[in-house]
N, C-alpha and C positions, 0 to 999 in steps of 0.2 A: 502674611508671610510672602517673601519675594518669590516671584515666578521666574524661571529661566527657560530658555529654549536651547536644547542640545541638538547639535548636528549628529544624527544617528550614525552615520558612517564614521565620523571622527570619534564618537563615543565608543563604538564597538572596537575600533582600532586600538584605542587607549586601554580598554578593559582587557584586551588580550584574546578574546574570542567573541564570536557573534552569537547573541542569544535571540531566540524567537520572540515574537511580540508577546506571546502568552507568558514566557519566562520573565520578560521585562515587567509585564503587568503584575506578576506575582511577587517578584523579588524587590523591585524598587521601593514599594511602600514599606517593606520589612526593615529597611535601613534607617527609617525614621524620617521619611519625606513623604509628601503627598504627590501621587502621580495624577496628572491632569489628562494626558492623552499620549498615545503612541501612534505615530503615522509612518508613512513610507520613508520620509526623510528627516522628520523631527520628532523629538521627545519633549513634552512639556511637563515640567515638575515644579512643585513648590518646595522650597528649602526652608527649614526652620531657622529663625534668626540666630540661634546659638551655633550654627555651623557655616560661617562665612567662607570657610575654605572649600565649600562645595558649590560655590556660586559660579562655576565654569565647567566646561567639558572636562578639562584636565583634573580639577579638584574632585568633581563628582565621580568621574571614572576611576580615579585613584582610590577613593573610599569604596566604591562599588566593587571594584576588582578584588580588593582584599576581602570584602564581605562574602563574596561568592566563592572564595578560596582560590582564585586565579593567581593573585600576586599578594600574598599575605606578608605581615610583618612591617617593620619600619622602612620607609623609603629613604635612601641615602642620596644626598645632593652634594656635589663637589662645589666648593666656592674658592675661586682663585683670586689672589690679590691683584687689583688693577693698577696700584701705584698712584691712583688719583685721589683727590680729596675734595671735600665740601667745607667751605669756611662759613661758620655760623656767626654772624655779627651780633654783638650784644644788644643791638637796637631791636631785635625781635623778641626780647625777653618778656615784654609786657603786651605783645601783640599775638603771636602764635609761636611759642618758644622752641618747639622741637621739630626735628626732621630725621628721617631715616632714609638712606639712599643706596642705590646699587647700579651696576651696569650689567646688561645682558647682551652677549654677542652671538654671532653666527645664527641669526634668525632668518627665516625665509618667509616673508609675508606675502599673502594674497588676500583677496577680498574676504574669504572665509575667516582667516586668522585675525584680520583687522576687526571683523565683526565680533569675534570671540573676545578680543582684548577690550573693545568698547563695552561689551556686555558686562564683563567682570568688573571693570572700572566703575561703571554706572551702578551696578548692584552693590558693590562695596561702599560706594558713596552713600547710597540710600540707607543701608543697614548698618554696617560696622562703623561708618562715618557719621551716622545720624544726620543725613542730608547735609553732609560737609561741615556740620557744626563741630563735630568731634575731631575729624581729620579730613584732609583732602589729598587726592592722588594726582601726580603729574607724570606723564610718560612722554619722552622727547627723543627725536632721532639724533643719535650721538654725532653723526657725521656733520651736523650743522652747528655743533657746539664746540667751543674752545675751552678746555679744562685749565684750571680748576673752576668749580662753581662757587658762587657766593650767595648766601641766604641772608637777606637784610630787610630792614624796614625803613621807609622813607615817606616824606610828604607826598601824597598821591597826586598833587598838582605839579610836582617836579619830575614825575616819571611818565614817559610817553612810549607806547609801542602799539603795534597793530594786533588787536586780539584775534583769536581764531575765527576764521570764516567771516571777517569784516573787511570792508574795502579800504579803510584808511586808519591812520594812527589816532589814538585817543590818549588822554591822560588817565591815570588810574581812577580819578574821581569821575571823569566822564563815562568810563566804562560802566559804572553802576547805574547810570540812567539811560545810556544809549545802546548798550549791547544787550541782547535778550537774556543771556546767562547772567549778566551783571544785574539786570532788573530782578531776576529770579532769586539770586543769592546775595544781593547787595546788603541785606539786613545783617549779614554776618560780619560786615566791616563797618557798618553804620556807626557814626559817632567817634571813630578812632582818628587820632591826629596823624598816625602813620599806618600805611598798609604794608604787608609783607610782599617781598619779591624774590625771585631767583634770577640771577644773571650769570653769564659766563665770563671768562677771562678778558674778553674784549668789550665788556659792559653791555652786551646784547641781553635784553630782557627775555627770559624764558617763560615766565608766567607770573601771575598775581594770584597766589592761592588765598582763599579757596574758590576763586571765581573762574579764571580762564587762562589758557595757555596763549603764547604768542603764535601768530600765524606763520611767522618766519622760522622760528626755532622750536615750535612745539607741535608740529603736525606730522604724524607717522604716515608713511605711504608704502606702496609695494616695493619701492627701491630701498627702504630702510632695512639694514641688517644688524644694526647695533642700537640699543636704546639706553638712555639714562632714566632712572625711575626715582621719584621722591615721594615720600608720604610726610606731610607736615600736619602738626596739630598741637594739642595741649598736654599730651602724655607720651613720653618716649616709648614706653613698652607697647602702647597701643599702635604707634606708628611703626615700630619694628615688627610686630606681629602681622600687620597689614602688608608690609613690604615682603615678609616671608611668604605670605599667601600668593602675592603677585609673582615673585621670582621663581617659585617652585612651579607655578602654572606655566610660565614662559619656558622654564627648563623642560617641562613635559612636552612643549611644542618643538623642542630640539635646540633650545638656546643654551649657552654656557654662562654661568653666573660668576660675576666678578664683584669683589667687595670694594668699598670706598672708606677712606678715613674721614671721620667727622671731627672737625676742629672747632670745639666750643671755647677755645681760649685756654682756660685753666684745666680743661678736661678733653681727652681724646677718646672717641669711640670708633668702632669698626662695625659696619653693617653690610650685608645681612649676617645675622648670627643664626645658623641653621642647626646648631647643636641641640639635640633633644633634651628636654627637662627630665630629671630623674625623680620619680615619686615612688616611695617605698610601698610595695603592694601589701595591703591589709586584707588577707583572705577571709578571716573570721568576720570582719566588718561587712564585706560584700555579701558573704553567704547569709548573714543575718538580715541584711536589707532585702535580699531577694528570696529568702526562704529556701535556699538551695544548700546542697552539701558537696560543693565542688572542691576538688583538690587543687593545689597550686598549679600543677601541670595542666589540668583542664582549663583553669581560669586563664593561664598564660596563652593557651591555644586560642581561646575565644577572643582575647585582647588582640592577638595577632590578626584575627579576622576583622578587626576594627582599625588596623593600621598602626598598632603600637609595637614597640620592641620590648625586650626584657633582658636584664643583665643583673645577676647576683642578687635577686630579691627586689630589684627596682624596675618599675615600668618606665620605659623610655617614651616620653610624650613628644610627638612631632612638634617642631617649632612653629608650624602653621596652624596648630590647633589653639584657638582662642577660648574655647569653652571649658577646658579642663582646669577647674579651680579647686576641687575637693575630691576626696575618695568616692563620694556619692556619684560624681560624674563618671568615674571609671565603672562603678556599679551599673549605671545606666547603659554603658556600652557593652558590658558583659551580658546584660539582659537582652540587648538587641541582637548580639551575636548568638546567644543561646536560643533565641527565638521566642517571642511572646506566645506563639501558638503552642509551645512545648511546656508552658507552665500549667500545672495541674490545679484547677480550682479546688479550694478547700473551704468547708464551712467551719467557722471558728468554734472551738470547743467550749467557749464561754459565752454566756448570754448577758447582754447589757441593755440598759434602757437609756436612750439618749436624753441628755438634759443640758440646759444652758449653763455655761461656766458660772460658778458662784461669783467670780470677780466681775464678770459682765453684768450680772444682776446688781451687784453693789454699785458699779459705775452708773448704771441707769437710775438707781435710787438717788445717788448724789446729784445727778443731772436734774432729776425731777424736783428735788428740793430747791435747787438754785433757780430753775425756771419759775418755780412758785414764788420766789423772792423777787421776780421781775427782771432777771438777768437773761441775756441772749447768748445761746451757745454758738461757738465758732469751731471751725475745723481748719487746720493748716498742715503744712508738710512736716514730716519728720526730718527731712533734710534741711540744713541751714548753712550758715557760714560763720567763720571765726569772728568777723566784724560784728554781726548781730548777737551772737551768743556771748561774746566776751568784751570786745572793745567798747561797744556802745553801752554795755551794762556795767562797765568799770570793774570787771572781775577777770580772773584768770583761771577758768575751769579747765581741767584736762578733757579734751574732746576726742572723740573717735573720728579719725579722718578717713575719707573715702580714698581707696587706692587709685581709682581711675575716674575722678570726677569729671562730669561733662563740662562744667564751668565753675567759676569761683563763687557764684551765688549759692550753690548747693554742693559744698565740698566736705561737710561734716555732718554727723548725726547729732541732733540737738540733745543737750544735757538738761535743759529745763524749758518750760512752756511760756514763761512771762515774756521773753523777747518776741515770741510769736504773737501774743496779744498786743504788744506795743506796735508791732508792724501792722496789725489790723486797724488799730486806732489811727495810725499815721495815714493809712489809705482811705480813711473815712472822715477826714477832717471837714469835708464839705457838708456833712450831715449835722443835724442839730444835736445838742447835748441836753442831758447827760447820756453817755454811752457806757452802759454797764454790761460787761461781757465775761464769759468764762470759757475754758477749754479743758477737756480731759484728754490727754494724749500720751503716746509712748515717748519715752526718753531713754538714753543709752549712756553707758560708761564702760571703759575698758575693764576686763576681768580675765586675767590669764588662767584662772582655775577652770574656766569654761572652754568647751571645744571650739566655739566660735571666737573666743577671746573678747566677747562683748556681752555685757549684762543688760537686759531690757527690763524696764520698770515703767509704771504709770504714774503720772503727776497730774494734779489739778491746779490750774491757775485762775484767779479771779482778778479782774481789773475794773475799778470804778473810775470813770473819767468825767469830770464835770466841775463846775465852780465850787461845789460844796464837798468834794471828795477829800476825806481826811482819814486819820487813823481811827477815829470813833466809828465812822460809818463802815469801814472795811471790817473792823472788829465785830460790829453787830452782825454782818453777813456771816463771818466765820463762826460766831457763837451760835447763830441760828442753825447753821449746818450741824454743828456738834450736838446741839439740843435735839435735833431731829434724829440724829444717829445714836442718841443717848450715850454720849461720850463726855467724860470729864477731862478738861485740859487745863494747863497752867501756862500763863504768859510771863516770860522773863525778858527784861531788857537786854538786847544784844545788838551790836553793830553789824551792818552789812553794807558793802560798798554801793549797792544799787538803791539803798534807801536813805532817807534823811536821818542823821544821827539824833538819837533821843526820841524818834518817832517810828521806831522799828522794834519788833520783839521776836523772840524765838518761841515757838509753841511746843510744849512737851506733853506727851501722853505716856503715863507709866515710866517717867524719867527718860523717855526716848524722844529726841527732837525730830519732829515730823513736818514742821512748816516754818516759814518766815512770813511776817505780816508787817505792813507799814506803809508809809507815804514814799512814793518813788522820788529819788533825788532829782533836783532841778537840772543837774548836769546830764543825767540820763535822759530826761525829757527833752533837753536841748539836742542831744545826739539823735533823738528820734524825730526832731522837728515838731514837737508837741507843745502847744501853748497852755492847755488846760492841765490842772493838777490831776494826778493819778494816784489812787491808793490801791494796793494790791496785796495778795498773798499767794504763796506757792506751797502746795501741800503734796506730800508723797502718798498717793493713794495706795500703792502697793504695801507700804509699811503700815498704814492705817488699817487696811484690810487684814493684814497678818495679825495685828493686835486684836482686832475684833473677832477673828476666827478662833483665837485661843480662848476668848472669853466665853464662847458658846459651849 
């Protein structure tokens, strides 16, 4: 968990009243953070990663003040139009495609406030920004910038500027090897033909995200009274939420927030957007989760102690809260405000005996049979990408996409396991053949009838890779597994785009299709850069387990 250092005097001023050290030691851990120490001038706390809005004196004090009942309810922040815009050039589309920007005026900086800004920027980079991989933050003195701003991508050898705290100009590419920050984060741009840059109306470079600001236009000092802020990354909503965290913290420092128009060419956006999200309050759901019998009025009062608003049955979620994704998140905040110390322990009125899940027992049995046949078990990620799951396999399966994927390599939940095995084979071409492997893993598909909208099931895939891998050998493996499980099955010829026509079959048990088996198509092997033949099958373990359970 990230640790932050709070200026005790600044913190108490923002909370609205001064608490004794004993009160701080008692109450701070109750809000869902770990207190490390309370000193005469500083407070050291650890903030859980799901609350990036608390990674500053301003954010932490805002949450704590509501929690102790000093300033409850939703905080309102005024956003005035600046009349300025940021032009997003199409060249950034394949590099770092999104940004969210704002202007904050009437700031009065000193050493302490600059320390606070540096701390929240660094902590957000590490946590919310995943070490700048997911997003990067830039804060610039507005008096040194000529508006409008342009966000573009260019050959890094063609762009020169003086990076922050460096004595001379460098090209974008040189910064990666010669500047300390460039060496630390250069891997985020490594291999790209173009790097992203921000520049002003006079073509002065402001920064090269996610690496470094310009020394001339990107260094905030005590003379700075107005700042331009940008968050750039791969998901607009993530950038916008991060911007909201920053501008509300600067507003709590005394600044005034001004919006900017983002010109994406065919689309215009305005940021920051500090309007709260409306989530309908489900009182029975929260009471069931917490084992309480709270009325709506009681629940609303508790939510106000966690910084929420309420309007006509809807909870108003602050725009800077990145962690509220589901009703269970509201339930957690109700529990925090209610006080975990106030929950009454109860002994369950039923007695149960713990046992291993029957499905897990079945999966282990299948695994043991396959290991006995000389196969090696592999484990791979449930996250995949459209190229691996569909394009390389010559299929077009409906995939569950991640709303805020960190990168394009892992942006969907996998629908089947065979692509994972082919990836393993590709990575192990340097080893001798045959390579006979299998994996039992979770797969996913969209299902609107479920609360989550996603159905989870288990699949088994087996791949035989070697000079003699063919339909006969893979069928022998499949039949041996079925014999061990005492299952009768029927093989019927059926085409599948990933397999060679005429050398693929659909497997049925009790007239239910549960598997495909065959020789993998040469086109698929070529897509995976594999030279050896591969014979494989993909079996739905969940369906097979359901059939066998009914037989008992």
